[in-house]
Every structure is written in C-alpha cells, then in structure tokens.
N, C-alpha and C positions, 0 to 999 in steps of 0.2 A: 144227402145234404152234407156239405163240407163243414168241418168244425174249425175253430180257431178264430183269430182276430185279424181283420184287415187293417194294415197300416200303410198309409200312402202320403206322399208329399204333394201339397197343393200350391200352385203358383196363383195367388189371388189377384194379381195385377202387376203393374210395373213397380217392382220393389227391389231393395238391396237384398243380397243373399239371406240376411237375417230375417227378412220378411216372408220367406218360405214357411209354410204351415204344415204341421203334422196332423193328419186326420185319421181317426180310428172308426171302425165299424164292423159289420158282419161280413164274413167271407161269402162271396156270391156263389151260386151254383151254376154250372155251365148249361147253356141252352142247346137246342139242336145244332149240330155241326161244330160245337165249341168244345174247348178243353179249358180246365182251370189249371193254371201254372203257378207253382210256388216259386217265386223269384229267388234266385241264388246270386245273381250279379246283374247289375245294370250300370250305366255309365253316364258321365257328363260329356256331352259332345258340344261342338260349336253352336249347334241349333238351339240348345237350351240357353246358352249364353245370350243369343239374340232374342229368344223368347222372353227372357227375364226383363229385357229392356223394351219389349213390345216391338222389336225390330226384325223379327223373322218375316220373310216376305210372304209366307203362307201362314200367318199368325193365327193360332186358334183363339177363340173367344175366351176371355178370363171369366171365372176361374177354371183351371184345368190341372190335371196331373201330368207333368212332363215325363220324359223318358223315351228316347228314340228307339232303343233296342233293349233286349234282355236275354239272359240265359237262365233257365230254371228247369224244374222237374214237373212233369204232368201229374197233378194230384187227383184229378177226376176227369172223366170223359162224358160228354153230354149225349143225348139221343142221336143215333146215326153215326157215332164215332166209334172206331175200333177200340174196345175196352183194353186191348193189349197196350195201348199208348200210355196208360197209367203207369207211373214209375220210371218213364224214360226221360232222359235229359234232352231238352230242345233249345234252339235259339230262334229268335224272331225279331223282325223289324216291326216296330209298333207306331213310330212317329211321335205319338204321345201315349202316356199311360204306364210306362215302364218303371217309374219310381214308386213302386208299390210292392208290398209283401206277397200279394196274390193278384194275378192278372187273368182276365178272360180273353181268349184268343179264338179265332176261327182255326180249327184243326189244320186246315189246308195251309195256313201261314207258318206252321211249326216245322222247323228243319232239324233233323236229328243231329246231335253232337256226338262224334265218335267216342267210344270208350277210351279212357286214359287221358282225356283233355279236361282240365279243371274248369270250373265255372268262370272264374275270373279271367283265366287265359282265353277261353272261348269268347268272353264278352269283349275283349279288346279287338276281336276280329269280326264282329258282326257288321255294324254299319261301316266301321273303318275298313274292314277287309273287303266287303262288297263294293264300297266306293273305289278302293284302290284297284281291285281286280278288274272291275268293269271299265274304269277309265284306261287302264293299261292295255287290256286285251280286247275289249269291245269297241272302244273309241279310238285310241292311238294305235292299236294293233302293232305293238312294238315287236321288233325282230332282233335276234342276236347280233351283236356288233354295233348297234345303234347307240346314240348318246342322248340322254334326256336330262332335263332340268326339273328338279323337284323343289318348289318353294316350301319352306317350313318342314325341312326333312327330318326334324326331331319330333314333330307333332304326332297326334293320334293317327291321322290318315297318312301323313308324310312318312312316318317311320315304317308303315306297312308297305307303302308304295316303293320305298327304297329297297326293301328286302325282296319284294316280288320282282322288281326290275333286275336286281343283281342275280336272282335265281334264273332269270331269262337271258343271262349273259349280256346284259345291257350296261353300258357305262353310265354312271350317275353323277351329276353335279348337284349338290344340295345346298340351299341357303339355310342358314341357322345362325344364332348368336354364337360367339366364340366359345362359350362354356360347353357347347355340344360338339365342337369340332373334333376332339380326340376320339369320341365314340364313333363319329361318322367315318373318320379315317380308318379306324380299326375294322369297320365293315367293308371298306373299299370305296367309299364315297369321296369325291373331291369337294371339300366344304368351301363355301363362300359366305363371308360375314355380311348379312343383309343390312347391318347398321353402319357400316363404314364404307365410304367411297362410293363409286359408281358400280353397282352390281352388274348392270348390263355390260359395261366395259370389261369387267373381270371375266364374265362368262364368254365374251367374244375372244378374249385372250386364250381361254381354255378350249373353245370350239370355234375357230376362225370361220369355218364354213357354215356355222349355225348348228342348232341342236335339232334332233328329229322329233322331239316332243317336249312341251312345257306343261307342267301341272301346277296351276295357279289358284290358290284359295284366297288370295289377298284382294283381287279386284282393284277398283279405283283406277287412278291414272297409270299405275304400274303395269296394268294389263297390256298397254300399248307396247311397252318394252318387251313383254313376253312374246307378243306376236312378232315383233321385229327380230327377235332372236332365233326364229325358226329357219331351218334350212329349207331349200326347195322341197316340196312334198311333205313338209313337217306338219305336225298337228298340235294345236293349242287346246288344252282342256281346262276350262275355268270351272271351279266348283264351289265358289263362295265369294263373299265380299267382306273379308275380315277387316279391311281398312276402314269400313264404314260402320263397324259395330257400335261405336259410341257417338255416332252422328245423331242429329235431331232431324225432324222433318219426315218426309215420306219414306216408309220402309221398302216400298216397291221400286222407287226410282232408281236406286243403285243396280237392281237386277234388270230393270228395263233398259238401262244404259248398256249393261253388259250384253243383253240379248240383241240390242241394236247393233252394237259393234260386231258381234258374231255374225249377224245377217249380212252386214256390209262386207266384212272380210271374206265370207264365203262366196260373195258375188264377184270377187276379184279373180281374174283369170291367171292365177299364179301357182295353182296346184296345191297350195296350203289349205288346211281346214281348221275350223275353230268350232268348239262345242261348249255349251253350258250344261254341266252335268248335275243331275239331281237324282239321288238314289231312289227316290220315291216316284220319279216320273214314269209314266207308262201304266201305272196301276189302274188309273181311272179308265184308260182306253181298253185294256185287256188284262183283267185280273188273273186269268189263267196263265197267260204268257209271262206276266210279271212274276208270278209264283214259281213257274218252271225255271226261269232264269235265276231267280234268287236261290232256289234250291241247288241248281247246278253249280253256280259260281261260289256259293258259300261252302259247298262240298269240296270244291277245288282249293279254297283257302284253308279249310281244315286239313286237307291232305298235305298242303305245303307246310303247315305247322307240324304234322306228324313226321314229315321227311326231314325237318330241321331247317327248311328254307326260310322259315319265319320264326322269330322268337317274340313271344308276347312282351309288349312294353307296358308294364303296369306301373304307372307313376305313383299311385297310392291306392289303398283299399280303406274305405271309411263306411261306417254304418249309415243307414238312411237317416237316423236321428242327427247325424252330423253333416247333413246335406249342405248347410251354409258354408262350413269349412271346405267341403269338397268343391263347391262352386267357386269359392275364392281361389283355391289352389289351381283349379283348371284354368281360371281366367288370368292367373299371375304371369303366364308366359315363362315360368322358371322350370317347368318340369318336362321330362321326355316321356312320351307315351300317353296313356289314358288313365284318368282318375275313375276308379271303379267304386260303385256303391253296392253294399251287401245288406241283407236283412238285419 
C-alpha cells in the first residue's frame, strides 16, 4: 500500500480559474495492470481552457480532475506489472486526471522518458510533441524543401511544430504577435503578424505558389483562408477551434462545421487534402495501435530533444496550489511555450 497524501485539482463546473478546487485524500493503490505514478510535471493545454468553460467538444461530466498529460515516476506496480518499472520516469497522455500529485495509469500507457531529460522539459513535449509530430509526419508527410504555414508559431504546439519542421529542412512561415517575432526570426522562421493587415495576402507574397501544408488551431472562418493558401497537392491540418473558445451555445457545432468542411474539401478533385487532428482519436477503435504509435512517436520526439533539434519552451513553472494563476497565464496569450504545473 502506498503512503502519503493525494492532492488533486477539481474542476467543479463552469467557473473562473479561482473556482478550481484543491481536494486531498489517500493515495490509491494500483490494481491489476496498473502503475501508481507520482506526478512531477503536468501542464495547462488548450483543452483545459475549453473544459473550464464547458466548451470542450468531448467534455467530461463535472466534476472531474483535468490534466491532459503528465510526466512522473512510477511509485508502485500493480499485479501483473513488471516490478522493475518502479522508480522509472515515464510520460503519459491521460486526457483528464493529470492535475494530481499521484495518478493511476494502465502500465501499457506509460512511455519511458530517457535519462537526462528533466520532468518539466519532457512535459512540454508530451501532448504538444505528439500532436506536432503526428500532424507533421503522419498527416502532412512533409519533405525537405517544402514550405509550411504554422498558425500560433509561439504557442505550445506551434513552437514544437516549428522546430520539428525546421529539423526536417522545411521552410516555415509562422503567425504570431509582434512580441514573438524576434525569437521566431532567430530560429529561422519567417514571422507574420496575425493582428495586422491581411494575413492571407502576406502569406501569398511569401509563397506565391501556395504552401505545402497549413497547421491551423484557430478554426472559425479563417480556416477557409488556410485551405485557399495550399499549393496543389498541399495538406491542411486543423487541430482546434481557438477562435470559438469564448463563444456561447453548442460546443460541438464549431467542430461539426470543421468536419463538414474537411469532408467537402476532400471530395474536390484538386489533389489537396484536409484533416481534423485529435491526438486522442483512434484509441477507442484500437487501443493497442494507439499505444504503439504513441510510444513510437513520443520516442522520436524525445530523441529530437536529445539531439538538440527541439528546445523545451517552458513559459512558467507553478505548483498545483497556484493552478488559478497558471490557468490565467496560459489563457493570457502573452507567453511562449507551455505553462507547467508541479507538485
């Protein structure tokens, strides 16, 4: 039986960040096939920002513990699990539940974190790294010499996308507010200010023949511009609807509209493709395949970090007790990278 105290953050309903609650209890023991993980780092992703508003399209029922991913050390292994896993650092996609001092996971969902990578560093690359890698290499299938457009190039996913694309010898145009342009230029990105002028017109100036891929987390009406900016044979990967975060009404409708557009565009005989990407998709259809891809791709991302192709972008590290501050910071649009929560 594990000792210690369980501390977790509960989202009780549609609340302001200050409405998040801290709950304490006993640390659970792992069951068959499970491991107990002592969380060392988790993060604030866009999914939690939507969940707080009741706007996530696959919204869990209130109350629940948020936290899409985590990095931690296996504290105990349940029956049927290799006892040697205890003491190893792992990463996992959780969808919910990561904002806690201790988390129960299926052992098969735990991906080893290589030695020498810190918990906070690894955390920035779990859901963000998986999303970026799979969109870049499994959906868009980018090749050296191509040109891509990354919206939100300074954000959690965007900053990883940019670095992985550059490592693949791909030219990157990135939209961001002007405060982030110097950093993007230093990386080799051509920055475009999304707040001034006609972004689509500026991108066309930079890539008159169109871009080979667009990665769009904004959704809304702007997704049509993203599609129109594609070169023949290009790929649009939509992976969110940030423009509708603060809307009222149906939380599913913005996603349904995106999916409808994707279906219609893919029916056109012009050689271009569109996808709506969700890192969690496929798990319900084949859990084994989902786990195998997750392990393979996250291993690739960690290898890119070890090579120096990717630098972790940690916007801030705050303890769980300051989750309201962390949420407000992540939602402010003023930071580059990911806001990380620690025990």
